[in-house]
C-alpha positions as CSV (number, residue, x, y, z in Angstrom):
1,X,-4.7,-13.4,7.9
2,X,-1.8,-13.0,5.8
3,X,-0.4,-9.1,5.7
4,X,2.1,-7.5,3.4
5,X,3.5,-4.2,4.6
6,X,5.1,-1.8,2.0
7,X,7.4,0.5,4.1
8,X,8.6,3.5,2.3
9,X,10.0,5.3,5.1
10,X,13.4,6.7,4.4
11,X,15.4,5.1,7.3
12,X,15.1,2.9,10.2
13,X,12.6,4.8,12.5
14,X,10.1,4.1,15.7
15,X,7.0,3.8,13.7
16,X,8.2,1.1,11.4
17,X,9.2,-0.8,14.4
18,X,5.9,-0.3,16.3
19,X,4.0,-1.5,13.3
20,X,6.1,-4.5,12.5
21,X,5.9,-5.5,16.6
22,X,2.0,-4.8,16.5
23,X,1.4,-7.0,13.7
24,X,3.8,-9.7,15.2
25,X,2.4,-9.7,18.5
26,X,-1.2,-10.2,16.8
27,X,0.2,-13.5,15.3
28,X,-0.3,-12.6,11.7
29,X,1.5,-14.0,8.8
30,X,3.5,-10.8,7.9
31,X,5.6,-9.7,4.7
32,X,7.7,-6.6,5.7
33,X,9.0,-5.2,2.6
34,X,11.1,-2.1,2.9
35,X,11.1,-0.4,-0.5
36,X,14.3,1.5,0.0
37,X,16.1,-1.9,-0.4
38,X,14.2,-2.7,-3.6
39,X,14.7,-2.4,-7.2
40,X,11.5,-1.0,-8.8
41,X,11.5,0.2,-12.1
42,X,8.9,2.9,-13.3
43,X,5.9,1.6,-15.1
44,X,6.2,2.7,-19.0
45,X,2.4,2.0,-19.5
46,X,3.4,-0.3,-22.3
47,X,0.5,-2.3,-21.5
48,X,2.7,-5.8,-22.0
49,X,1.4,-6.7,-18.4
50,X,-2.4,-7.0,-19.5
51,X,-1.8,-9.0,-22.9
52,X,1.7,-10.3,-23.7
53,X,2.5,-11.5,-20.1
54,X,-0.8,-11.0,-18.1
55,X,-0.1,-9.9,-14.3
56,X,3.7,-9.7,-14.8
57,X,6.0,-6.8,-16.1
58,X,7.8,-7.5,-18.6
59,X,10.9,-5.4,-17.5
60,X,12.6,-7.6,-14.7
61,X,12.6,-6.0,-11.1
62,X,11.6,-6.8,-7.8
63,X,7.7,-5.9,-8.0
64,X,7.6,-9.8,-9.2
65,X,8.2,-10.6,-5.7
66,X,6.4,-7.9,-4.1
67,X,3.2,-8.8,-6.1
68,X,3.4,-12.9,-5.3
69,X,3.4,-11.7,-1.7
70,X,0.5,-9.2,-2.5
71,X,-1.7,-11.8,-4.0
72,X,-1.5,-14.2,-1.3
73,X,-2.3,-11.4,1.3
74,X,-5.4,-10.3,2.8
75,X,-4.6,-6.9,3.6
76,X,-1.9,-4.5,2.0
77,X,-0.3,-1.8,4.4
78,X,1.4,1.0,2.8
79,X,3.8,3.1,5.3
80,X,4.9,6.3,3.9
81,X,5.7,9.5,4.7
82,X,3.2,12.1,3.2
83,X,4.9,14.4,0.6
84,X,2.6,17.1,-0.5
85,X,-0.5,15.1,0.2
86,X,0.9,12.0,-1.9
87,X,3.5,9.0,-2.1
88,X,7.2,9.4,-2.2
89,X,8.7,8.2,-5.5
90,X,9.6,4.7,-3.7
91,X,5.9,3.9,-3.5
92,X,4.7,5.7,-6.2
93,X,6.6,3.4,-8.3
94,X,5.1,0.3,-6.8
95,X,1.7,1.5,-6.5
96,X,1.7,2.4,-10.4
97,X,2.5,-1.3,-10.9
98,X,-0.7,-2.7,-8.7
99,X,-2.8,-2.9,-11.7
100,X,-1.0,-6.2,-12.2
101,X,-3.1,-7.5,-9.5
102,X,-6.4,-7.0,-11.9
103,X,-7.3,-8.4,-15.2
104,X,-7.0,-6.7,-18.8
105,X,-10.5,-6.8,-19.3
106,X,-12.9,-4.0,-18.3
107,X,-16.1,-4.1,-16.3
108,X,-18.4,-1.3,-15.4
109,X,-18.8,-0.4,-11.8
110,X,-20.7,2.7,-10.6
111,X,-20.6,4.3,-14.0
112,X,-16.7,3.8,-14.1
113,X,-14.7,1.4,-16.6
114,X,-12.6,-0.7,-14.0
115,X,-10.7,-3.9,-14.4
116,X,-11.7,-6.9,-12.4
117,X,-9.6,-8.1,-9.7
118,X,-7.6,-10.8,-10.4
119,X,-6.9,-12.0,-6.8
120,X,-10.1,-11.0,-5.0
121,X,-10.8,-8.3,-2.8
122,X,-8.3,-7.4,-0.1
123,X,-8.0,-4.5,2.4
124,X,-5.5,-1.6,1.6
125,X,-4.2,0.6,4.6
126,X,-2.8,3.6,3.7
127,X,-0.6,4.9,7.1
128,X,0.8,8.4,6.4
129,X,3.7,9.9,8.5
130,X,4.1,13.6,8.6
131,X,5.5,16.3,11.2
132,X,2.7,18.4,12.7
133,X,-0.6,18.4,11.6
134,X,-1.8,19.4,8.2
135,X,-5.6,18.9,7.5
136,X,-5.3,19.6,3.9
137,X,-2.0,16.8,3.2
138,X,-4.0,14.4,5.4
139,X,-7.4,14.9,3.2
140,X,-5.0,14.4,0.0
141,X,-3.7,11.5,1.4
142,X,-6.6,9.8,2.3
143,X,-8.2,10.5,-1.1
144,X,-5.3,8.8,-2.7
145,X,-5.3,5.8,-0.5
146,X,-9.2,5.8,-1.5
147,X,-8.5,6.3,-5.2
148,X,-6.0,3.4,-5.1
149,X,-8.1,1.2,-3.3
150,X,-11.0,2.0,-5.6
151,X,-9.3,1.3,-8.8
152,X,-8.2,-2.4,-7.6
153,X,-11.6,-2.8,-5.9
154,X,-10.3,-3.4,-2.3
155,X,-11.7,-1.8,1.0
156,X,-9.7,0.8,2.4
157,X,-8.3,2.7,5.6
158,X,-6.5,5.7,5.5
159,X,-5.0,7.4,8.6
160,X,-2.0,10.3,9.0
161,X,0.3,9.9,12.1
162,X,2.1,12.8,13.6
163,X,6.0,11.8,14.0
164,X,6.3,14.1,16.5
165,X,3.8,12.8,18.7
166,X,4.8,10.5,21.6
167,X,5.1,6.8,20.8
168,X,2.9,5.5,23.3
169,X,-0.1,7.1,21.4
170,X,1.3,6.1,17.9
171,X,1.5,2.7,19.0
172,X,-2.1,3.0,20.3
173,X,-3.3,4.1,17.0
174,X,-1.4,1.6,14.9
175,X,-2.9,-1.1,17.4
176,X,-6.7,0.3,16.8
177,X,-6.1,0.5,13.1
178,X,-5.1,-3.3,12.8
179,X,-8.2,-4.2,15.0
180,X,-10.5,-2.4,12.2
181,X,-8.6,-4.4,9.7
182,X,-7.6,-7.7,10.8
């Protein structure tokens, strides 16, 4: 199994390290991308990626490399702080360009108009990190990951970890999540 991790955490942290170690120890192929080091331009909704240059943004940024890794992967993990129930801007800019993973045509699924997937179905896992517990933010985050996965016709799993918890417990949660998707 090939896994792409899009790490939107602001700096070096033990949760990122635990996730990386857990994937490597399982022997999975890993592309670990720290978004804070990437140049990702905002999507301008120009639709050129659908017709003029199918599957590729006409603006040159680091998303081209990220898309190549995602196309080859079987699972995509979003590791991110939870901001008001959603993603920080570094991850939001990348997720906005996930539609490059789809064809420009439309189909109908469950009464909704959606784009067919370009590279087959994958697993999208959202791992949110927050201080303390907030059921409202957890629910919003889970719904956001679900909607992103639904738009891409991917399977999904979302979880929010408490960064104030002990690292042994967080590491076990990460291991359990990986067992579910790998």
